[in-house]
C-alpha positions in Angstrom: -7.9 3.1 24.6 -9.7 5.3 21.4 -9.7 2.7 18.1 -11.4 3.7 14.9 -13.5 1.1 13.7 -16.0 0.5 10.9 -19.6 0.4 12.4 -21.1 0.2 9.3 -20.3 -1.7 6.2 -20.9 0.6 2.6 -19.8 1.9 0.0 -18.2 5.9 1.6 -19.1 7.0 -1.8 -22.8 6.1 -1.6 -25.2 8.7 -2.6 -27.6 7.4 -0.2 -26.7 8.3 3.3 -28.9 4.6 4.7 -26.5 2.5 2.7 -23.5 4.6 2.7 -20.3 3.3 5.1 -19.4 4.9 8.6 -16.4 4.5 10.4 -16.3 6.4 13.7 -14.0 6.2 16.7 -15.2 3.5 19.9 -13.2 2.4 23.2 -12.2 -0.8 23.1 -9.1 -2.3 25.7 -5.5 -2.3 25.3 -5.3 -5.5 23.6 -2.8 -7.6 25.6 0.4 -8.7 25.0 2.3 -12.6 24.8 5.4 -13.7 25.6 6.9 -12.7 22.3 4.7 -9.7 21.4 5.6 -6.0 21.2 3.2 -2.9 22.8 3.2 -0.3 20.2 2.4 2.9 21.5 1.4 4.6 17.5 2.5 7.9 16.5 0.9 7.9 13.2 -1.4 4.9 11.3 -2.2 6.5 7.4 -4.6 4.9 5.5 -4.4 2.8 2.8 -6.0 2.6 -0.6 -7.3 -0.5 0.7 -9.0 0.5 3.4 -12.3 2.0 1.7 -12.2 -1.3 0.4 -12.3 -3.3 3.9 -15.2 -0.4 5.0 -17.1 -1.3 1.4 -17.3 -5.1 2.4 -15.1 -6.9 0.2 -13.8 -9.1 2.8 -17.1 -9.9 3.5 -16.7 -9.3 7.4 -19.1 -7.8 9.7 -19.1 -4.2 11.5 -17.8 -3.4 13.9 -14.2 -4.0 13.1 -11.0 -2.1 13.1 -8.6 -0.4 10.4 -5.3 0.2 10.1 -2.2 -1.1 9.0 0.7 1.7 7.8 1.6 2.0 11.3 4.4 3.8 12.8 5.0 4.5 16.8 7.2 3.8 20.2 7.6 0.5 22.0 5.8 1.1 24.9 6.3 -2.6 26.4 7.5 -6.0 25.4 6.9 -9.2 26.4 9.4 -11.7 28.3 10.5 -13.3 25.5 10.5 -9.8 23.2 12.6 -8.5 25.9 15.9 -10.4 25.2 15.8 -9.4 21.8 17.6 -6.1 20.3 14.0 -4.1 20.4 14.1 -2.0 23.6 11.2 -0.3 25.2 11.6 4.0 23.8 12.6 2.6 20.3 10.8 4.4 17.3 9.3 1.7 14.8 7.1 0.6 12.3 6.5 -2.6 10.4 5.0 -5.7 8.7 0.9 -5.6 10.1 0.4 -9.4 9.4 2.3 -12.3 11.9 3.9 -15.2 9.6 3.6 -18.9 11.6 6.7 -19.8 10.0 6.1 -23.0 10.3 3.3 -23.9 7.6 3.5 -25.2 4.4 3.9 -22.3 2.9 6.1 -20.4 5.2 8.3 -23.4 5.0 8.2 -23.5 1.2 9.7 -19.5 1.1 5.3 -18.0 0.0 5.0 -16.6 3.7 1.8 -14.4 2.0 -0.3 -17.9 1.8 0.6 -18.4 5.4 -2.3 -20.7 6.9 -2.2 -19.7 10.6 -2.3 -15.8 9.8 -3.7 -14.7 13.4 -6.4 -11.6 13.3 -4.4 -8.8 13.5 -4.7 -5.6 16.1 -6.3 -2.6 14.6 -3.4 0.6 13.9 -5.7 3.1 14.3 -5.6 3.4 17.7 -3.7 4.6 20.0 -2.0 1.0 21.3 -1.9 -1.7 19.3 0.3 -5.3 19.4 2.2 -7.0 17.0 5.2 -9.8 17.4 8.3 -9.4 17.8 9.0 -10.3 14.0 6.8 -7.6 12.9 8.7 -4.5 14.2 11.2 -3.0 12.6 13.3 0.1 14.6 13.3 3.2 12.2 16.7 4.9 11.6 17.0 7.7 13.5 17.2 9.9 10.1 13.9 8.5 9.4 10.4 10.6 11.3 7.2 8.8 12.4 5.5 10.8 10.3 7.8 9.2 7.8 8.0 5.8 9.1 4.5 4.8 8.6 5.1 4.9 5.1 7.2 1.8 5.2 4.7 -0.7 4.8 3.0 1.0 1.6 7.1 1.0 0.6 7.2 -2.7 1.5 4.4 -3.3 -1.9 6.7 -0.9 -4.1 9.6 -3.3 -3.5 7.1 -6.5 -4.0 6.3 -5.1 -7.0 10.3 -4.9 -8.1 10.5 -8.3 -7.0 7.7 -9.7 -9.0 9.4 -8.3 -11.8 12.5 -9.0 -11.3 13.8 -6.0 -13.0 16.1 -5.6 -15.6 17.9 -2.2 -16.7 16.6 -0.3 -19.2 13.1 -2.1 -19.0 10.3 0.3 -20.2 8.0 0.8 -17.7 4.2 1.9 -17.5 2.2 3.0 -14.6 -1.4 3.0 -14.7 -2.8 6.0 -11.9 0.1 7.8 -9.6 -1.5 7.0 -5.8 1.0 6.4 -3.5 1.5 2.8 -4.6 1.9 4.4 -8.0 4.8 6.7 -7.0 6.4 4.7 -4.5 6.9 2.8 -7.4 7.6 4.8 -9.9 10.4 6.0 -7.9 11.6 2.4 -6.9 11.7 1.6 -10.5 13.7 4.9 -11.3 16.5 3.3 -9.3 16.4 0.5 -11.3 17.1 2.0 -14.7 13.3 2.4 -15.9 12.9 3.7 -19.3 10.1 5.6 -21.1 8.6 6.0 -17.7 4.9 6.5 -18.3 2.4 7.6 -15.8 -1.8 7.4 -17.2 -3.2 9.7 -14.1 -6.6 11.8 -14.7 -5.2 14.1 -12.5 -3.5 16.5 -12.9 -1.4 17.5 -9.5 -0.9 13.7 -9.1 1.1 14.1 -12.8 3.1 16.7 -11.8 4.1 14.8 -8.5 4.8 11.8 -11.3 7.0 13.7 -13.1 8.4 15.4 -10.3 9.5 12.0 -8.9 11.0 11.2 -11.8 8.7 9.8 -14.8 9.5 10.8 -18.7 5.9 11.3 -19.3 2.9 11.7 -17.4 -0.2 11.5 -19.9 -4.1 12.1 -18.7 -5.7 8.7 -20.5 -9.4 10.8 -20.5 -7.9 13.3 -22.9 -5.8 11.4 -24.9 -5.6 7.8 -27.0 -3.2 5.8 -24.1 -2.9 2.5 -26.8 -1.5 5.5 -29.4 0.4 7.7 -27.1 2.2 4.5 -25.6 3.1 3.3 -29.0 4.4 6.5 -29.8 6.5 6.5 -26.6 8.5 3.1 -27.5 8.7 2.9 -31.4 5.6 1.2 -31.5 6.1 -1.6 -29.6 4.8 -1.0 -26.3 6.0 -1.7 -22.6 8.2 -4.2 -21.3 6.2 -3.3 -17.7 2.9 -2.6 -17.6 1.7 -2.0 -13.8 -1.6 -0.9 -13.0 -1.6 0.9 -9.9 -4.8 2.3 -9.8 -7.3 -0.2 -8.6 -9.8 1.0 -11.0 -11.3 -1.5 -12.6 -12.8 0.2 -15.3 -9.2 1.1 -16.5 -7.5 -2.1 -16.7 -9.1 -3.7 -19.4 -7.1 -1.5 -22.1 -3.7 -2.5 -20.2 -2.7 -5.8 -22.1 -3.0 -4.0 -25.2 -0.1 -1.4 -24.3 2.4 -4.6 -23.2 5.2 -5.6 -25.9 5.5 -9.2 -26.5 7.0 -10.9 -23.9 6.1 -8.2 -21.1 4.4 -8.4 -18.4 1.1 -6.7 -17.6 1.1 -6.6 -13.2 -1.8 -5.9 -11.6 -0.8 -4.1 -8.0 -3.9 -2.7 -6.9 -7.3 -4.1 -5.3 -10.3 -4.5 -7.3 -14.2 -5.6 -6.3 -14.3 -9.3 -5.8 -16.3 -10.0 -8.7 -15.0 -8.2 -11.4 -13.5 -10.6 -14.3 -11.2 -9.0 -17.0 -11.9 -9.9 -20.2 -8.5 -11.4 -22.1 -8.0 -12.1 -25.3 -6.2 -15.1 -24.9 -4.9 -15.8 -28.3 -3.9 -12.4 -28.7 -1.9 -11.6 -25.4 -1.0 -15.2 -24.1 0.0 -17.3 -27.4 0.6 -14.9 -29.9 2.6 -11.5 -27.7 3.3 -14.2 -24.7 3.0 -11.8 -22.2 2.7 -12.4 -18.4 0.0 -11.4 -16.5 0.1 -12.0 -12.9 -0.5 -9.9 -9.4 1.0 -10.0 -5.6 -1.3 -10.2 -2.2 0.7 -8.3 0.9 4.9 -8.2 0.3 6.3 -10.6 2.4 10.1 -10.9 2.5 10.4 -7.2 1.7 10.1 -5.0 4.9 14.7 -5.1 5.8 14.9 -4.1 2.3 12.0 -1.4 2.2 13.8 0.1 5.6 17.0 0.7 3.7 14.7 2.6 0.8 12.8 5.0 3.2 16.0 7.3 3.5 16.4 6.8 -0.1 13.0 7.7 -1.3 11.0 11.8 -1.3 8.2 11.1 0.9 7.6 15.0 1.4 4.2 14.5 -0.7 3.1 10.9 1.4 2.8 13.0 4.8 1.4 16.7 4.7 -2.3 16.0 5.7 -3.0 14.0 9.1 -5.7 14.2 11.2 -6.6 13.4 15.3 -7.5 10.2 15.9 -11.0 12.0 17.0 -12.4 13.0 13.5 -12.2 9.8 11.4 -15.1 10.8 9.0 -13.2 13.9 8.2 -10.2 12.1 7.3 -11.5 9.2 5.4 -13.3 12.2 3.1 -10.5 14.0 2.8 -8.8 10.7 1.4 -11.9 9.2 -1.1 -11.5 13.5 -2.2 -8.1 12.3 -4.3 -7.3 15.7 -2.9 -4.0 14.5 -1.2 -1.4 12.0 -1.8 -1.8 10.4 1.4 -3.7 11.0 4.7 -2.8 10.1 8.5 -4.3 10.0 11.7 -1.9 11.2 14.9 -3.2 8.6 16.9 -0.9 10.0 20.3 -0.3 13.4 20.1 2.5 13.9 21.7 4.5 11.4 19.9 3.8 14.1 16.7 7.8 15.4 16.7 9.1 12.4 17.4 
């Protein structure tokens, strides 16, 4: 079957073609199913903002390796134990790319994200993938497969809300209006966020942020973000500041935007060698801010599934490429021209 793989590790934007990362279509066997597994014929797999980091070598993996985890598709096979459950062949599904073991210390302690026994997963940018039955969720009839592959990104926005312990009326700032920033914006708007401000250099994405409910969309390259933040919050700063950009050059200015007793949440993926300069006396002692982040999104998928019909996904599903065009798709993704870029992995499923 066709699968998209990293065949050369490196920065996709490296000007030197000899150092630049490379993706390609490879031919691999259809993954084998275990008794509790589900075979998914993949309709769509979207490119995550983390995928270029993975291709760039952030995890130290050796090429070739598969890519993709934002998946939707149709069930094409069920293991004998999985067949006893509610899932049926032909069901339209999406889900969680991680299989948590359920029995290690962390799984038993309500911290699945730190599971000690997560097996190596199957690539989602492929014609077929195999997931454990616990990873798979049947999509509502009103959600297309094109929209359904947004379940995983939406689960991240739900995890943001979980980490914040949101309260109605909190003043919120989101740095970056890529997919996670725009989904988070919509979710936090439901919580009654106020002074909802997005800092984003891309003009079109600022327009989308306003379309999705931001009160203010500011170009950080043309404005003093500290002065702007203070003017919009009566000089106190935001109760919550979220970085959804993953742009390490932009994050050092964020602690100053947080109100006393507020929270600074890092919701992106950053270079694994970057260290944030932080004045502990000013921010953690004097202002008592909480600085945190998160790793994946456990316990969120059933709620994200309910929200799929409540958020606007039109801008996320506008651009797709055939599975045979990986280089073109990744070029489109890193260009920043589109909110989201998807692969059509099986064209016969495109209209379901």
